[in-house]
Structure formats: C-alpha cells, structure tokens
Backbone bond lengths (Angstrom), bond angles and torsions (degrees), N, CA, C in turn:
res aa  C-N    CA-C-N  psi(-1)  N-CA   C-N-CA  omega(-1)  CA-C   N-CA-C  phi
1 M - - - 1.485 - - 1.537 105.25 -
2 P 1.362 115.47 133.53 1.490 118.49 -179.95 1.542 110.57 -71.51
3 R 1.323 113.58 145.76 1.416 120.24 177.40 1.540 111.22 -86.11
4 V 1.309 118.14 138.07 1.395 123.23 -176.96 1.483 106.82 -106.05
5 S 1.285 117.10 123.19 1.527 122.68 178.90 1.521 107.78 -78.31
6 K 1.353 112.84 137.56 1.541 118.54 174.97 1.470 108.96 -88.98
7 K 1.383 117.29 -9.09 1.528 114.83 177.50 1.580 107.42 -81.27
8 S 1.352 112.55 145.45 1.434 115.99 177.34 1.528 110.92 -85.88
9 H 1.237 118.31 154.37 1.423 124.14 -178.61 1.593 108.08 -69.93
10 P 1.304 119.14 138.72 1.440 120.78 -176.54 1.511 115.97 -57.23
11 N 1.335 116.76 -29.22 1.435 121.89 179.99 1.540 115.50 -91.28
12 R 1.322 117.19 3.84 1.426 120.22 -176.93 1.599 108.69 -102.34
13 M 1.308 114.10 150.80 1.430 118.97 179.90 1.487 106.71 -77.36
14 P 1.362 120.96 149.96 1.450 125.74 176.23 1.539 110.30 -61.28
15 P 1.332 117.16 152.38 1.488 117.78 177.65 1.532 111.46 -53.81
16 G 1.318 112.94 139.11 1.488 117.41 176.44 1.551 114.76 85.53
17 V 1.356 116.31 -4.07 1.434 121.38 179.92 1.542 109.41 -107.09
18 A 1.322 115.96 119.90 1.499 117.88 178.17 1.499 111.90 -68.53
19 H 1.337 114.67 142.48 1.459 119.56 -179.77 1.543 107.98 -77.72
20 P 1.286 118.17 139.79 1.502 121.26 179.94 1.479 115.94 -50.37
21 V 1.333 115.44 -35.59 1.519 118.83 -178.79 1.554 107.01 -69.93
22 D 1.353 118.41 -41.50 1.454 122.78 -179.78 1.570 109.76 -62.93
23 I 1.366 117.26 -39.57 1.424 122.39 176.13 1.484 112.13 -64.63
24 H 1.323 116.87 -43.04 1.519 120.15 177.98 1.528 112.66 -62.73
25 V 1.358 114.56 -48.69 1.495 118.80 -178.28 1.565 108.49 -65.36
26 G 1.318 118.93 -41.91 1.440 117.91 174.36 1.433 117.73 -59.16
27 G 1.327 115.26 -37.97 1.456 122.58 175.84 1.515 112.07 -62.69
28 R 1.298 115.37 -39.95 1.496 121.00 176.45 1.514 112.83 -67.15
29 V 1.370 116.52 -35.62 1.453 122.03 172.99 1.511 109.59 -62.44
30 R 1.301 117.01 -50.28 1.434 123.66 178.48 1.468 113.43 -53.78
31 G 1.346 115.24 -52.23 1.452 122.52 -175.09 1.607 108.95 -63.85
32 Q 1.355 121.41 -41.06 1.390 120.26 -179.42 1.492 112.50 -73.43
33 R 1.347 117.08 -32.50 1.512 123.00 175.72 1.517 108.89 -60.60
34 K 1.354 115.00 -45.36 1.410 118.12 -176.18 1.595 110.87 -72.13
35 L 1.327 117.40 -34.59 1.477 120.57 175.62 1.567 109.67 -62.83
36 K 1.332 114.20 -33.58 1.492 116.95 178.04 1.494 113.13 -80.23
37 G 1.393 117.59 -7.34 1.412 120.76 177.70 1.579 110.95 75.32
38 M 1.342 115.25 28.34 1.449 118.99 -178.53 1.522 108.05 -100.66
39 S 1.292 117.05 145.66 1.506 122.12 173.90 1.555 108.36 -86.37
40 Q 1.283 116.77 165.51 1.481 117.85 179.29 1.547 106.26 -63.30
41 G 1.356 117.81 -37.18 1.485 118.07 -178.54 1.452 110.73 -64.24
42 E 1.351 120.81 -40.23 1.428 123.20 179.75 1.539 114.15 -61.64
43 L 1.370 113.10 -43.11 1.444 119.94 176.02 1.478 110.36 -63.57
44 G 1.359 116.03 -43.84 1.448 119.86 -179.66 1.535 112.00 -63.15
45 D 1.325 117.15 -39.83 1.451 119.96 174.27 1.555 112.91 -60.20
46 A 1.318 115.72 -43.64 1.459 120.78 178.85 1.559 111.83 -60.47
47 L 1.363 115.35 -28.36 1.437 121.87 -177.47 1.521 114.28 -97.95
48 G 1.369 115.13 -11.13 1.385 119.87 -173.87 1.517 113.86 77.85
49 L 1.325 115.47 27.54 1.482 122.47 178.32 1.520 113.04 -123.01
50 T 1.327 118.60 169.33 1.400 124.56 175.89 1.510 111.36 -83.35
51 F 1.368 118.92 158.26 1.423 119.16 176.88 1.490 112.63 -62.42
52 Q 1.355 117.26 -26.36 1.422 122.48 179.79 1.540 110.44 -65.15
53 Q 1.392 115.11 -39.80 1.444 115.67 176.05 1.532 111.33 -66.67
54 I 1.299 120.17 -37.26 1.441 121.81 175.60 1.533 110.30 -61.40
55 Q 1.335 118.93 -42.32 1.405 121.54 173.72 1.515 113.20 -53.06
56 K 1.272 113.99 -47.65 1.571 121.36 179.42 1.530 109.24 -61.51
57 Y 1.307 117.96 -43.53 1.463 119.98 177.69 1.570 112.75 -61.29
58 E 1.387 112.67 -43.90 1.428 118.54 -174.37 1.623 110.48 -71.24
59 R 1.309 116.25 -29.84 1.477 117.35 176.41 1.519 112.88 -84.65
60 G 1.268 117.52 -10.28 1.494 123.46 179.61 1.490 111.98 84.83
61 A 1.369 114.78 8.80 1.472 118.94 178.13 1.535 112.36 -66.11
62 N 1.344 116.87 -32.82 1.472 119.30 176.37 1.551 104.10 -122.42
63 R 1.360 109.69 143.64 1.458 118.18 176.45 1.491 112.71 -76.36
64 I 1.328 116.78 148.83 1.475 121.79 -178.93 1.539 103.65 -101.52
65 G 1.313 116.71 118.37 1.473 120.56 173.82 1.456 115.46 -67.97
66 A 1.327 118.96 163.23 1.485 122.41 -176.45 1.496 113.24 -59.83
67 S 1.316 119.08 -41.37 1.473 119.21 -178.59 1.510 111.08 -70.52
68 R 1.370 116.66 -34.60 1.499 118.53 178.13 1.571 108.08 -72.13
69 L 1.314 117.41 -36.28 1.459 118.22 177.18 1.505 110.73 -63.61
70 Y 1.320 118.39 -36.88 1.447 122.01 177.07 1.533 110.37 -63.81
71 Q 1.366 114.93 -45.40 1.508 119.45 176.21 1.540 110.58 -58.69
72 L 1.296 119.84 -44.83 1.423 124.57 178.05 1.551 109.99 -58.34
73 S 1.341 116.70 -46.78 1.442 117.84 179.27 1.517 112.22 -60.82
74 R 1.303 118.71 -36.50 1.483 120.52 177.36 1.518 110.45 -69.08
75 I 1.264 117.85 -44.00 1.494 122.21 -176.60 1.558 111.17 -67.77
76 L 1.381 114.20 -39.94 1.454 118.09 -175.48 1.518 110.58 -95.04
77 D 1.324 115.92 4.08 1.493 122.19 175.57 1.533 112.53 54.44
78 V 1.310 115.94 53.13 1.447 121.87 174.10 1.540 107.85 -137.54
79 P 1.304 117.29 158.01 1.487 117.69 176.82 1.519 107.57 -74.43
80 V 1.338 119.92 158.00 1.452 123.95 -178.55 1.549 108.41 -59.26
81 A 1.316 116.93 -37.57 1.465 119.72 -178.76 1.501 112.45 -59.35
82 Y 1.316 119.14 -22.52 1.481 123.21 -179.87 1.474 110.67 -55.80
83 F 1.292 117.80 -40.33 1.505 120.61 -178.72 1.541 113.99 -63.20
84 F 1.298 114.96 -19.30 1.503 117.17 -179.03 1.542 110.68 -104.98
85 D 1.330 120.02 -5.73 1.462 123.39 177.95 1.509 110.55 -56.09
86 G 1.281 117.67 136.14 1.470 121.94 172.82 1.462 112.75 79.51
87 M 1.343 117.16 10.08 1.506 118.83 179.50 1.486 107.25 -74.56
88 A 1.329 116.81 147.07 1.485 123.67 -179.93 1.495 109.96 -50.21
89 Q 1.378 113.46 141.76 1.420 115.00 -176.61 1.594 113.93 -81.74
90 D 1.305 115.82 -9.36 1.495 118.77 -177.81 1.494 111.57 -92.02
91 I 1.367 116.72 24.41 1.466 120.38 168.07 1.483 108.22 -99.71
92 Q 1.355 114.22 123.11 1.522 117.98 -179.95 1.488 110.44 -132.19
93 M 1.260 117.04 151.42 1.443 124.11 176.74 1.556 108.34 -87.66
94 T 1.375 116.39 140.77 1.404 120.03 175.47 1.544 107.32 -92.70
95 Q 1.363 117.18 148.03 1.450 119.90 -177.77 1.492 112.98 -74.39
96 D 1.353 114.31 -27.77 1.503 116.73 -175.55 1.498 113.51 -72.94
97 N 1.285 120.50 -43.72 1.437 118.69 -174.58 1.579 117.59 -132.23
98 F 1.307 114.57 2.73 1.452 123.30 -179.13 1.488 114.92 56.24
99 D 1.365 118.64 16.51 1.426 121.31 169.14 1.526 105.94 -75.80
100 L 1.288 117.54 165.55 1.416 124.06 178.48 1.586 114.56 -91.37
101 D 1.270 115.34 129.90 1.489 119.52 169.29 1.519 105.22 -98.55
102 V 1.272 115.50 118.56 1.491 119.35 -167.55 1.542 106.72 -123.19
103 V 1.338 113.89 124.33 1.510 116.23 168.52 1.536 103.22 -135.99
104 F 1.330 112.60 108.94 1.470 119.26 178.07 1.532 109.59 -97.62
105 T 1.332 115.14 141.48 1.440 118.16 172.90 1.515 111.16 -83.61
106 E 1.302 117.70 -18.61 1.457 121.83 175.48 1.547 111.46 -136.80
107 D 1.230 117.75 164.59 1.473 122.33 -178.81 1.571 106.16 -74.42
108 P 1.329 117.69 119.13 1.473 119.26 -177.95 1.474 111.88 -62.93
109 R 1.360 119.48 -22.15 1.444 119.79 176.87 1.474 113.83 -65.64
110 D 1.330 117.87 -25.65 1.432 120.99 179.22 1.512 112.96 -65.09
111 S 1.333 116.98 -47.29 1.449 119.65 -178.08 1.493 111.82 -75.06
112 S 1.313 120.29 -32.75 1.498 117.21 175.21 1.472 112.41 -73.57
113 A 1.342 115.91 -24.54 1.508 119.87 -178.42 1.556 105.37 -70.40
114 V 1.277 118.99 -37.78 1.457 124.28 178.60 1.538 107.36 -67.15
115 M 1.233 118.48 -50.82 1.449 121.56 -177.95 1.495 113.67 -67.25
116 G 1.292 118.45 -29.12 1.463 121.90 -178.24 1.530 112.28 -96.68
117 S 1.352 118.67 3.33 1.493 120.21 -178.83 1.485 112.04 -72.61
118 S 1.264 118.95 152.81 1.455 123.39 178.05 1.523 110.18 -66.59
119 E 1.317 118.01 -30.18 1.488 122.90 177.69 1.503 109.05 -62.20
120 T 1.334 117.56 -47.76 1.473 123.02 179.60 1.554 110.05 -62.14
121 T 1.355 114.65 -48.05 1.456 118.64 177.48 1.550 113.78 -57.55
122 D 1.344 114.11 -43.89 1.478 116.38 -179.70 1.531 109.97 -71.46
123 L 1.239 123.30 -27.51 1.475 126.85 177.45 1.570 108.06 -72.42
124 V 1.271 115.99 -46.83 1.491 117.65 176.91 1.470 113.11 -64.09
125 T 1.323 117.38 -42.64 1.445 122.18 178.71 1.524 111.67 -59.48
126 A 1.283 116.02 -47.29 1.477 124.57 -179.75 1.482 107.82 -61.82
127 Y 1.312 117.62 -47.06 1.516 122.90 -179.07 1.504 109.20 -53.93
128 Y 1.312 115.00 -54.67 1.487 119.30 -173.14 1.536 111.58 -75.89
129 S 1.319 117.59 -7.94 1.499 118.08 174.17 1.521 110.66 -82.73
130 I 1.318 118.51 -10.51 1.473 122.79 174.51 1.505 109.30 -71.15
131 D 1.269 119.91 109.07 1.491 122.84 -172.13 1.550 111.59 -74.11
132 N 1.308 117.36 -37.48 1.454 119.23 -179.15 1.503 112.80 -74.54
133 P 1.355 116.99 118.74 1.473 119.75 -179.37 1.485 116.40 -56.67
134 R 1.397 113.50 -40.37 1.480 118.05 179.56 1.510 111.64 -64.53
135 K 1.299 117.11 -40.02 1.516 121.06 177.30 1.526 110.27 -63.61
136 R 1.320 113.44 -45.40 1.448 120.87 179.82 1.545 111.05 -57.47
137 R 1.374 115.13 -44.11 1.449 120.29 178.66 1.543 111.60 -64.65
138 A 1.388 113.11 -39.67 1.500 117.30 177.58 1.481 111.59 -57.49
139 V 1.393 115.35 -43.97 1.448 121.18 179.44 1.546 109.83 -61.99
140 H 1.278 113.50 -45.94 1.515 118.70 178.65 1.585 108.96 -55.65
141 D 1.342 115.50 -51.82 1.424 119.69 -176.52 1.524 113.34 -62.18
142 L 1.375 116.81 -36.62 1.421 121.29 173.12 1.482 115.61 -59.28
143 I 1.332 114.40 -50.57 1.447 120.44 178.07 1.533 111.82 -59.37
144 A 1.384 114.98 -42.43 1.441 115.76 -179.46 1.527 112.66 -67.51
145 S 1.310 115.48 -34.31 1.550 116.11 179.00 1.504 110.48 -74.29
146 L 1.322 118.50 -34.69 1.457 123.50 176.75 1.496 112.03 -63.79
147 S 1.372 118.18 -35.10 1.426 124.06 -176.19 1.535 109.17 -72.53
148 K 1.345 118.44 -25.57 1.440 124.33 -179.29 1.486 112.77 -93.62
149 A 1.355 120.71 -12.52 1.429 122.50 -174.67 1.488 113.44 -70.90
150 D 1.281 117.35 144.98 1.454 123.80 179.13 1.513 107.12 -96.46
151 W 1.314 113.28 109.05 1.536 117.30 -169.87 1.519 111.67 -96.83
152 D 1.324 117.03 3.79 1.507 120.73 178.22 1.484 114.92 -69.95
C-alpha cells in the first residue's frame, strides 16, 4: 500500500487558500458573464451546475477543469485564452512537476475585483452604448486625462 505524505508540496497552496491562477481565471469568468448580462444561475443552468458552483469558480475556490473551461468559452463566446489574458507575468511553470511557482507583487484578487465589479461593467456598457465613434473617443480621452491629473 502506498504511503501518503502529510507534508504539503512546496509549490502547492495551503488547504483552503485559492491559487492565484484560479482567482484570475474565476475573475475573468465573472467579468465576461456580467458583460453578457447573465446571472450566476443562468450560467449554471447552461453548464448543468448550481449557481453556488459558479460562485466557487468565480472566487477561485474551485479549479475549473479543461473541459469545463472549454464549455465556458463556448457559452461566453470567448476563446479559451481569454481566461488567462492579463495574468501576472511572474507566474512560471517548473519543468520538474508543472506546479506553479508564484510570486505576486500585488494581491490578484484586487485586480479581478476591479474588473469584475458592477461599476466597471456599468462603465464599459455605457461606453460601448455610445454610437458615435468620435464621441466615444472623446469620453476615452477625458477619462485618460482625468486619471493622470494631479488633484492635490
């Protein structure tokens, strides 16, 4: 009978701690779901899951397998690579075990929280509802200049 080690692998997250990649992918699922105007229940129904399972995926508490990620890409109408876009560059695969060695300079939940917030979704929806490209560009330029302004 094989012996089971009680020590965790040095490249694995402690029990109960979501892996940064799972958090990032879950945030991308949440953001795209909201952009499509879908509820967690609607997405769950499309996948044959409960809304609670979708919540766990979106928080990164549960990993999303390859076949499920493919299903999500079809339902949300994005390529599979979309879920990994914008991921921190300091995530690298090790050759020995293909676990992830992760060193983040910031908490990945912070950036996905911004991208998955209803405020961001409302802003993006309003922006793209501006039909006139010149007006839309003017709004873009205004926001860009305001973000760089020194208000002190």
